[in-house]
OpenMM code with the backbone's topology and positions (N, CA, C; nanometers):
from openmm import Vec3, app, unit

residues = "MET LYS LYS LEU LEU ALA LEU PHE PHE THR THR THR ALA TYR PHE ALA PHE ALA SER SER ALA PHE ALA GLN THR SER VAL ASN PRO CYS GLY ASN GLY ILE GLY GLN PHE ALA GLN LEU CYS ASN LEU ASN ALA ASN SER ILE GLY PRO LEU VAL GLY ALA ALA VAL ALA PHE LEU LEU VAL ALA ALA ALA LEU ILE ALA LEU PHE PHE LEU ILE TRP GLY GLY ILE ARG TRP ILE THR SER GLY GLY ASP LYS ALA LYS VAL GLU SER ALA ARG GLY THR ILE ILE ALA ALA ILE ILE GLY LEU VAL ILE ALA PHE LEU ALA PHE PHE ILE LEU SER LEU ALA MET SER PHE PHE GLY LEU SER LEU ILE ASN LEU LYS LEU PRO THR ILE PRO GLY ALA".split()
positions = [
    Vec3(-2.0454, 4.4929, -2.5979),
    Vec3(-2.0135, 4.4159, -2.7726),
    Vec3(-1.8507, 4.3939, -2.7962),
    Vec3(-1.7736, 4.4437, -2.7265),
    Vec3(-1.6266, 4.4280, -2.7361),
    Vec3(-1.5873, 4.2898, -2.6855),
    Vec3(-1.6898, 4.2275, -2.5614),
    Vec3(-1.6454, 4.1090, -2.4981),
    Vec3(-1.7056, 4.0087, -2.5780),
    Vec3(-1.8362, 4.0305, -2.6402),
    Vec3(-1.8927, 3.9223, -2.7383),
    Vec3(-1.7947, 3.9189, -2.8778),
    Vec3(-1.7568, 4.0128, -2.9109),
    Vec3(-1.6773, 4.0100, -3.0333),
    Vec3(-1.5337, 3.9227, -2.9995),
    Vec3(-1.4795, 3.9588, -2.8798),
    Vec3(-1.3407, 3.8620, -2.8386),
    Vec3(-1.3844, 3.7565, -2.8029),
    Vec3(-1.4937, 3.6990, -2.7632),
    Vec3(-1.5342, 3.5676, -2.7529),
    Vec3(-1.5417, 3.5000, -2.8804),
    Vec3(-1.6236, 3.5673, -2.9630),
    Vec3(-1.6464, 3.5114, -3.0885),
    Vec3(-1.5150, 3.4831, -3.1708),
    Vec3(-1.4138, 3.5656, -3.1536),
    Vec3(-1.2813, 3.5505, -3.2359),
    Vec3(-1.2139, 3.4397, -3.1701),
    Vec3(-1.2039, 3.4520, -3.0084),
    Vec3(-1.1209, 3.3252, -2.9452),
    Vec3(-1.1896, 3.1967, -2.9778),
    Vec3(-1.3250, 3.1903, -2.9847),
    Vec3(-1.3814, 3.0590, -3.0281),
    Vec3(-1.3605, 3.0285, -3.1519),
    Vec3(-1.3436, 3.1091, -3.2552),
    Vec3(-1.3232, 3.0804, -3.3976),
    Vec3(-1.1685, 3.0524, -3.4207),
    Vec3(-1.0753, 3.1026, -3.3588),
    Vec3(-0.9650, 3.0622, -3.3377),
    Vec3(-0.9162, 2.9381, -3.2850),
    Vec3(-1.0004, 2.8803, -3.1724),
    Vec3(-0.9702, 2.7596, -3.1137),
    Vec3(-1.0225, 2.6586, -3.1960),
    Vec3(-1.1382, 2.6610, -3.2688),
    Vec3(-1.1595, 2.5560, -3.3318),
    Vec3(-1.1131, 2.5568, -3.4696),
    Vec3(-1.0668, 2.6566, -3.5174),
    Vec3(-0.9564, 2.6666, -3.6523),
    Vec3(-0.8510, 2.5794, -3.6378),
    Vec3(-0.7894, 2.6098, -3.5084),
    Vec3(-0.6449, 2.5392, -3.4773),
    Vec3(-0.6743, 2.4179, -3.4559),
    Vec3(-0.8018, 2.3771, -3.3585),
    Vec3(-0.7986, 2.2525, -3.3036),
    Vec3(-0.8146, 2.1434, -3.4134),
    Vec3(-0.8545, 2.1754, -3.5222),
    Vec3(-0.8677, 2.0739, -3.6178),
    Vec3(-0.7596, 2.0016, -3.6737),
    Vec3(-0.6530, 2.0904, -3.6745),
    Vec3(-0.5353, 2.0038, -3.7250),
    Vec3(-0.4746, 1.9365, -3.6142),
    Vec3(-0.5130, 1.9408, -3.4995),
    Vec3(-0.4576, 1.8246, -3.4192),
    Vec3(-0.5305, 1.7039, -3.4273),
    Vec3(-0.6357, 1.7042, -3.4926),
    Vec3(-0.6959, 1.5680, -3.4981),
    Vec3(-0.6684, 1.5096, -3.6512),
    Vec3(-0.5882, 1.5478, -3.7119),
    Vec3(-0.5606, 1.5097, -3.8621),
    Vec3(-0.5198, 1.3591, -3.8773),
    Vec3(-0.4591, 1.3014, -3.7669),
    Vec3(-0.4290, 1.1427, -3.7911),
    Vec3(-0.5514, 1.0648, -3.7596),
    Vec3(-0.5727, 0.9842, -3.8396),
    Vec3(-0.6993, 0.9063, -3.8347),
    Vec3(-0.6894, 0.7971, -3.7249),
    Vec3(-0.5744, 0.7347, -3.7270),
    Vec3(-0.5360, 0.6019, -3.6620),
    Vec3(-0.4234, 0.6178, -3.5912),
    Vec3(-0.4127, 0.6190, -3.4410),
    Vec3(-0.3122, 0.6135, -3.3529),
    Vec3(-0.2833, 0.4542, -3.3002),
    Vec3(-0.1625, 0.4036, -3.3217),
    Vec3(-0.1115, 0.2978, -3.2403),
    Vec3(-0.0299, 0.3043, -3.1313),
    Vec3(-0.0631, 0.3127, -3.0080),
    Vec3(0.0052, 0.3635, -2.8952),
    Vec3(0.1310, 0.2401, -2.8759),
    Vec3(0.1238, 0.1049, -2.9184),
    Vec3(0.2076, 0.0180, -2.9351),
    Vec3(0.2704, -0.0374, -3.0522),
    Vec3(0.2768, 0.0778, -3.1462),
    Vec3(0.3416, 0.0771, -3.2641),
    Vec3(0.4746, 0.0138, -3.2705),
    Vec3(0.5732, 0.0674, -3.2069),
    Vec3(0.7131, 0.0160, -3.2350),
    Vec3(0.7283, -0.0515, -3.0738),
    Vec3(0.6657, -0.0470, -2.9966),
    Vec3(0.6847, -0.1459, -2.8701),
    Vec3(0.8408, -0.0858, -2.8029),
    Vec3(0.8645, 0.0540, -2.8078),
    Vec3(0.9601, 0.1079, -2.7405),
    Vec3(0.9090, 0.2076, -2.6651),
    Vec3(0.9448, 0.1972, -2.5240),
    Vec3(0.9195, 0.3245, -2.4483),
    Vec3(0.9105, 0.2803, -2.2922),
    Vec3(0.8442, 0.3739, -2.2246),
    Vec3(0.8242, 0.3284, -2.0846),
    Vec3(0.7085, 0.2497, -2.0463),
    Vec3(0.5952, 0.2502, -2.1195),
    Vec3(0.4931, 0.1664, -2.1122),
    Vec3(0.4745, 0.0538, -2.2267),
    Vec3(0.5572, -0.0006, -2.2686),
    Vec3(0.5836, -0.1052, -2.3646),
    Vec3(0.5464, -0.2256, -2.3061),
    Vec3(0.5633, -0.2721, -2.1954),
    Vec3(0.5139, -0.3786, -2.1234),
    Vec3(0.3906, -0.4011, -2.1200),
    Vec3(0.3243, -0.2777, -2.0925),
    Vec3(0.1597, -0.2569, -2.0933),
    Vec3(0.1028, -0.3200, -2.2096),
    Vec3(0.1675, -0.3059, -2.3340),
    Vec3(0.1006, -0.3340, -2.4454),
    Vec3(0.0838, -0.4812, -2.4893),
    Vec3(0.1593, -0.5798, -2.4214),
    Vec3(0.1515, -0.7253, -2.4155),
    Vec3(0.0730, -0.7775, -2.3240),
    Vec3(-0.0185, -0.7213, -2.2236),
    Vec3(-0.1004, -0.7622, -2.1319),
    Vec3(-0.1867, -0.8544, -2.2058),
    Vec3(-0.2231, -0.9748, -2.1301),
    Vec3(-0.3173, -1.0476, -2.1707),
    Vec3(-0.3771, -1.1373, -2.0327),
    Vec3(-0.4500, -1.2166, -2.0366),
    Vec3(-0.5048, -1.2839, -1.9303),
    Vec3(-0.3903, -1.3506, -1.8302),
    Vec3(-0.2953, -1.4063, -1.9218),
    Vec3(-0.1952, -1.4757, -1.8491),
    Vec3(-0.0844, -1.3904, -1.7772),
    Vec3(-0.0787, -1.2637, -1.8332),
    Vec3(0.0265, -1.1564, -1.7916),
    Vec3(-0.0230, -1.0894, -1.6872),
    Vec3(-0.1620, -1.0716, -1.6677),
    Vec3(-0.1992, -0.9892, -1.5726),
    Vec3(-0.1946, -1.0418, -1.3935),
    Vec3(-0.1836, -1.2000, -1.3945),
    Vec3(-0.1888, -1.2458, -1.2650),
    Vec3(-0.0712, -1.2082, -1.2011),
    Vec3(0.0570, -1.2091, -1.2419),
    Vec3(0.1511, -1.1497, -1.1588),
    Vec3(0.1464, -1.0229, -1.1115),
    Vec3(0.1100, -0.9139, -1.2099),
    Vec3(0.0687, -0.7939, -1.1840),
    Vec3(0.0002, -0.7746, -1.0495),
    Vec3(-0.1224, -0.8564, -1.0579),
    Vec3(-0.2273, -0.8433, -0.9366),
    Vec3(-0.1487, -0.9039, -0.8141),
    Vec3(-0.0751, -1.0161, -0.8296),
    Vec3(-0.0106, -1.0709, -0.7157),
    Vec3(0.0950, -0.9727, -0.6516),
    Vec3(0.1440, -0.9038, -0.7476),
    Vec3(0.2469, -0.8128, -0.6801),
    Vec3(0.1867, -0.6642, -0.6143),
    Vec3(0.0629, -0.6479, -0.6762),
    Vec3(-0.0072, -0.5484, -0.6136),
    Vec3(-0.0695, -0.5824, -0.4607),
    Vec3(-0.0961, -0.7062, -0.4448),
    Vec3(-0.1599, -0.7677, -0.3188),
    Vec3(-0.0352, -0.7848, -0.2320),
    Vec3(0.0753, -0.8209, -0.2672),
    Vec3(0.2020, -0.8227, -0.1799),
    Vec3(0.2275, -0.6708, -0.1415),
    Vec3(0.2413, -0.5764, -0.2269),
    Vec3(0.2702, -0.4633, -0.2032),
    Vec3(0.1676, -0.3909, -0.1101),
    Vec3(0.0616, -0.4137, -0.1001),
    Vec3(-0.0430, -0.3485, -0.0146),
    Vec3(-0.0577, -0.4102, 0.1304),
    Vec3(-0.0290, -0.5430, 0.1214),
    Vec3(0.0093, -0.6145, 0.2653),
    Vec3(0.1443, -0.5391, 0.3193),
    Vec3(0.2415, -0.5570, 0.2578),
    Vec3(0.3634, -0.4804, 0.3113),
    Vec3(0.3591, -0.3350, 0.3540),
    Vec3(0.2801, -0.2876, 0.2629),
    Vec3(0.2415, -0.1307, 0.3056),
    Vec3(0.1627, -0.1101, 0.4311),
    Vec3(0.0730, -0.2231, 0.4464),
    Vec3(-0.0155, -0.2002, 0.5624),
    Vec3(0.0729, -0.2479, 0.6965),
    Vec3(0.1529, -0.3298, 0.6988),
    Vec3(0.2284, -0.3558, 0.8037),
    Vec3(0.3553, -0.2752, 0.8077),
    Vec3(0.3954, -0.1768, 0.7251),
    Vec3(0.4684, -0.0745, 0.7645),
    Vec3(0.3980, 0.0360, 0.8339),
    Vec3(0.2734, 0.0619, 0.7824),
    Vec3(0.2006, 0.1664, 0.8304),
    Vec3(0.1659, 0.1474, 0.9953),
    Vec3(0.1281, 0.0073, 1.0120),
    Vec3(0.1016, -0.0452, 1.1419),
    Vec3(0.2400, -0.0227, 1.2292),
    Vec3(0.3744, -0.0627, 1.1834),
    Vec3(0.4527, -0.0523, 1.2444),
    Vec3(0.5027, 0.1064, 1.2938),
    Vec3(0.4769, 0.1831, 1.1978),
    Vec3(0.4992, 0.3445, 1.2355),
    Vec3(0.4255, 0.3978, 1.3219),
    Vec3(0.2875, 0.3302, 1.3236),
    Vec3(0.1794, 0.4081, 1.4548),
    Vec3(0.2176, 0.3343, 1.5735),
    Vec3(0.2823, 0.2203, 1.5686),
    Vec3(0.3368, 0.1557, 1.6734),
    Vec3(0.4364, 0.2392, 1.7489),
    Vec3(0.5326, 0.2669, 1.6582),
    Vec3(0.6546, 0.3609, 1.6913),
    Vec3(0.6132, 0.4854, 1.7446),
    Vec3(0.5183, 0.5608, 1.6911),
    Vec3(0.4617, 0.6829, 1.7001),
    Vec3(0.3946, 0.6689, 1.8576),
    Vec3(0.3300, 0.5639, 1.8696),
    Vec3(0.2519, 0.5382, 2.0022),
    Vec3(0.3527, 0.5307, 2.1187),
    Vec3(0.4663, 0.4570, 2.0887),
    Vec3(0.5827, 0.4389, 2.2035),
    Vec3(0.6410, 0.5877, 2.2438),
    Vec3(0.6623, 0.6668, 2.1108),
    Vec3(0.7113, 0.7971, 2.1305),
    Vec3(0.6255, 0.8850, 2.2174),
    Vec3(0.4936, 0.8975, 2.1726),
    Vec3(0.4049, 0.9613, 2.2611),
    Vec3(0.3912, 0.9354, 2.4104),
    Vec3(0.4056, 0.7871, 2.4217),
    Vec3(0.3842, 0.7426, 2.5722),
    Vec3(0.5279, 0.7694, 2.6420),
    Vec3(0.6506, 0.7844, 2.5863),
    Vec3(0.7581, 0.8503, 2.6427),
    Vec3(0.7729, 0.9798, 2.6774),
    Vec3(0.7022, 1.0701, 2.5889),
    Vec3(0.6951, 1.1986, 2.6021),
    Vec3(0.5620, 1.2368, 2.6591),
    Vec3(0.4787, 1.1636, 2.7291),
    Vec3(0.3608, 1.2055, 2.7958),
    Vec3(0.3908, 1.2686, 2.9425),
    Vec3(0.4957, 1.2449, 2.9727),
    Vec3(0.5451, 1.2992, 3.1135),
    Vec3(0.4528, 1.2785, 3.2502),
    Vec3(0.4115, 1.1507, 3.2197),
    Vec3(0.3027, 1.1036, 3.3177),
    Vec3(0.1591, 1.1706, 3.3173),
    Vec3(0.1217, 1.2433, 3.2362),
    Vec3(-0.0113, 1.2829, 3.2180),
    Vec3(-0.0911, 1.1658, 3.1820),
    Vec3(-0.2067, 1.1425, 3.2792),
    Vec3(-0.2925, 1.0351, 3.2548),
    Vec3(-0.3581, 1.0212, 3.0926),
    Vec3(-0.4006, 1.1579, 3.0664),
    Vec3(-0.4763, 1.1644, 2.9338),
    Vec3(-0.3882, 1.1128, 2.8037),
    Vec3(-0.2525, 1.1523, 2.8251),
    Vec3(-0.1945, 1.1440, 2.7401),
    Vec3(-0.1266, 0.9864, 2.7044),
    Vec3(-0.1295, 0.9523, 2.8401),
    Vec3(-0.0741, 0.7790, 2.8291),
    Vec3(-0.1895, 0.7000, 2.7960),
    Vec3(-0.3129, 0.7464, 2.8075),
    Vec3(-0.4229, 0.6609, 2.7592),
    Vec3(-0.4290, 0.6832, 2.6119),
    Vec3(-0.4105, 0.7953, 2.5738),
    Vec3(-0.3903, 0.8264, 2.4513),
    Vec3(-0.2896, 0.7592, 2.3365),
    Vec3(-0.1786, 0.7273, 2.4038),
    Vec3(-0.0642, 0.6768, 2.3463),
    Vec3(-0.1062, 0.5338, 2.3693),
    Vec3(-0.1480, 0.4531, 2.4588),
    Vec3(-0.1790, 0.3392, 2.4765),
    Vec3(-0.2910, 0.2868, 2.3694),
    Vec3(-0.3861, 0.3528, 2.3330),
    Vec3(-0.4875, 0.3398, 2.2536),
    Vec3(-0.4369, 0.3461, 2.0988),
    Vec3(-0.2987, 0.4338, 2.0674),
    Vec3(-0.2567, 0.4168, 1.9609),
    Vec3(-0.1768, 0.3000, 1.9442),
    Vec3(-0.1056, 0.2841, 2.0490),
    Vec3(-0.0299, 0.1254, 2.0246),
    Vec3(-0.1079, 0.0166, 2.0251),
    Vec3(-0.2089, 0.0065, 2.1001),
    Vec3(-0.3218, -0.0986, 2.0802),
    Vec3(-0.3835, -0.1239, 1.9395),
    Vec3(-0.3978, 0.0008, 1.8748),
    Vec3(-0.4648, 0.0051, 1.7396),
    Vec3(-0.3556, -0.0410, 1.6624),
    Vec3(-0.2188, 0.0006, 1.6395),
    Vec3(-0.1351, -0.0447, 1.5733),
    Vec3(-0.1073, -0.1734, 1.5774),
    Vec3(-0.1122, -0.2629, 1.6867),
    Vec3(-0.1099, -0.3950, 1.7083),
    Vec3(-0.2194, -0.4586, 1.6246),
    Vec3(-0.3520, -0.4324, 1.6617),
    Vec3(-0.4572, -0.4653, 1.5981),
    Vec3(-0.4194, -0.4720, 1.4622),
    Vec3(-0.4093, -0.3651, 1.3984),
    Vec3(-0.3830, -0.3402, 1.2528),
    Vec3(-0.2690, -0.4350, 1.1917),
    Vec3(-0.1609, -0.4478, 1.2878),
    Vec3(-0.0377, -0.5410, 1.2389),
    Vec3(-0.1088, -0.6930, 1.2425),
    Vec3(-0.1765, -0.7495, 1.3352),
    Vec3(-0.2258, -0.8404, 1.3315),
    Vec3(-0.2981, -0.8765, 1.2110),
    Vec3(-0.4097, -0.7806, 1.1642),
    Vec3(-0.4857, -0.7883, 1.0724),
    Vec3(-0.4367, -0.8163, 0.9410),
    Vec3(-0.3087, -0.7326, 0.9266),
    Vec3(-0.2344, -0.7496, 0.7899),
    Vec3(-0.1530, -0.8809, 0.7951),
    Vec3(-0.1070, -0.9365, 0.8862),
    Vec3(-0.0297, -1.0761, 0.8705),
    Vec3(-0.1688, -1.1630, 0.8582),
    Vec3(-0.2995, -1.1644, 0.9194),
    Vec3(-0.3718, -1.2509, 0.9196),
    Vec3(-0.4449, -1.2557, 0.7703),
    Vec3(-0.4627, -1.1151, 0.7216),
    Vec3(-0.4945, -1.1540, 0.5737),
    Vec3(-0.4048, -1.1811, 0.4731),
    Vec3(-0.2854, -1.1675, 0.4999),
    Vec3(-0.1691, -1.2482, 0.4268),
    Vec3(-0.1792, -1.3968, 0.4456),
    Vec3(-0.1949, -1.4285, 0.5346),
    Vec3(-0.2064, -1.5945, 0.6020),
    Vec3(-0.3342, -1.6551, 0.5496),
    Vec3(-0.4292, -1.6130, 0.5600),
    Vec3(-0.5868, -1.6585, 0.5086),
    Vec3(-0.5867, -1.6381, 0.3470),
    Vec3(-0.5112, -1.5492, 0.2839),
    Vec3(-0.5192, -1.5432, 0.1405),
    Vec3(-0.4159, -1.6455, 0.0920),
    Vec3(-0.3115, -1.6714, 0.1575),
    Vec3(-0.1861, -1.7672, 0.0999),
    Vec3(-0.2906, -1.8947, 0.1315),
    Vec3(-0.3387, -1.9056, 0.2566),
    Vec3(-0.4093, -2.0540, 0.2676),
    Vec3(-0.5446, -2.0551, 0.1661),
    Vec3(-0.6157, -1.9650, 0.1207),
    Vec3(-0.7156, -1.9727, 0.0174),
    Vec3(-0.6576, -2.0005, -0.0976),
    Vec3(-0.5231, -1.9260, -0.1567),
    Vec3(-0.4878, -1.9420, -0.2886),
    Vec3(-0.4315, -2.1082, -0.2777),
    Vec3(-0.3850, -2.1620, -0.1745),
    Vec3(-0.2962, -2.3048, -0.1926),
    Vec3(-0.3951, -2.4051, -0.1813),
    Vec3(-0.5145, -2.3609, -0.1246),
    Vec3(-0.6468, -2.4400, -0.1308),
    Vec3(-0.6777, -2.4568, -0.2905),
    Vec3(-0.6893, -2.3698, -0.3653),
    Vec3(-0.7282, -2.3410, -0.5077),
    Vec3(-0.6176, -2.4157, -0.5926),
    Vec3(-0.4867, -2.4129, -0.5414),
    Vec3(-0.3556, -2.4669, -0.6186),
    Vec3(-0.3062, -2.3278, -0.6683),
    Vec3(-0.3195, -2.2297, -0.6064),
    Vec3(-0.2557, -2.1110, -0.6871),
    Vec3(-0.1398, -2.0460, -0.5919),
    Vec3(-0.0554, -1.9910, -0.6235),
    Vec3(0.0631, -1.9105, -0.5542),
    Vec3(0.0456, -1.7512, -0.5519),
    Vec3(0.0666, -1.6923, -0.4604),
    Vec3(0.0641, -1.5218, -0.4656),
    Vec3(0.1760, -1.4782, -0.5609),
    Vec3(0.2993, -1.5653, -0.5525),
    Vec3(0.4319, -1.5059, -0.6204),
    Vec3(0.3903, -1.5171, -0.7638),
    Vec3(0.3530, -1.6353, -0.8027),
    Vec3(0.3409, -1.6552, -0.9589),
    Vec3(0.2033, -1.7054, -0.9789),
    Vec3(0.1041, -1.5926, -0.9685),
    Vec3(-0.0439, -1.5870, -0.9906),
    Vec3(-0.0691, -1.6233, -1.1366),
    Vec3(-0.1597, -1.7245, -1.1544),
    Vec3(-0.2105, -1.7491, -1.3055),
    Vec3(-0.3335, -1.7591, -1.2797),
    Vec3(-0.3876, -1.6682, -1.3705),
    Vec3(-0.5657, -1.6524, -1.3633),
    Vec3(-0.6039, -1.7947, -1.4665),
    Vec3(-0.7285, -1.8620, -1.4215),
    Vec3(-0.7639, -1.9685, -1.4893),
    Vec3(-0.8348, -1.9131, -1.6152),
    Vec3(-0.7942, -1.9726, -1.7534),
    Vec3(-0.8638, -1.9471, -1.8496),
    Vec3(-0.9512, -2.0481, -1.9152),
    Vec3(-1.0326, -1.9906, -1.9872),
    Vec3(-1.1562, -2.1028, -2.0406),
    Vec3(-1.0796, -2.1734, -2.1567),
    Vec3(-1.1030, -2.3065, -2.1880),
    Vec3(-1.0274, -2.3555, -2.2869),
    Vec3(-1.1049, -2.3482, -2.4075),
    Vec3(-1.0411, -2.3091, -2.5131),
    Vec3(-1.1027, -2.2850, -2.6488),
    Vec3(-1.1545, -2.1553, -2.6791),
    Vec3(-1.1231, -2.0621, -2.5688),
    Vec3(-1.1953, -1.9377, -2.5736),
    Vec3(-1.0924, -1.8429, -2.6374),
] * unit.nanometer
topology = app.Topology()
chain = topology.addChain("A")
for resn in residues:
    res = topology.addResidue(resn, chain)
    for name in ("N", "CA", "C"):
        topology.addAtom(name, app.Element.getBySymbol(name[0]), res)
């Protein structure tokens, strides 16, 4: 009975004090335009293009850095293998996978750049097409 009574009072207190938190009916997060996320309030179809371009460039650079890290890691494993055949093969596999990953990252960048130049776009200054009159 004590547990039910404690649960009842806790639930009643929760709902009694929670109603005051929702007293404001309209909230405008972009009201004064000051703050850390003020630039996000002005997003539209024309300003989201550079954001997408920067994200794609960041992902391609991150993929290249990760591949280079694994290339170095495979080299260190090869050096520290001590002539053990299994460790040398494992290190060689890591190096080959890293080189393949690096080639794929660069090819993705070049293919994306080629496709975008075919459509007259640029990854650095990406502008999304808009419908006239909409």
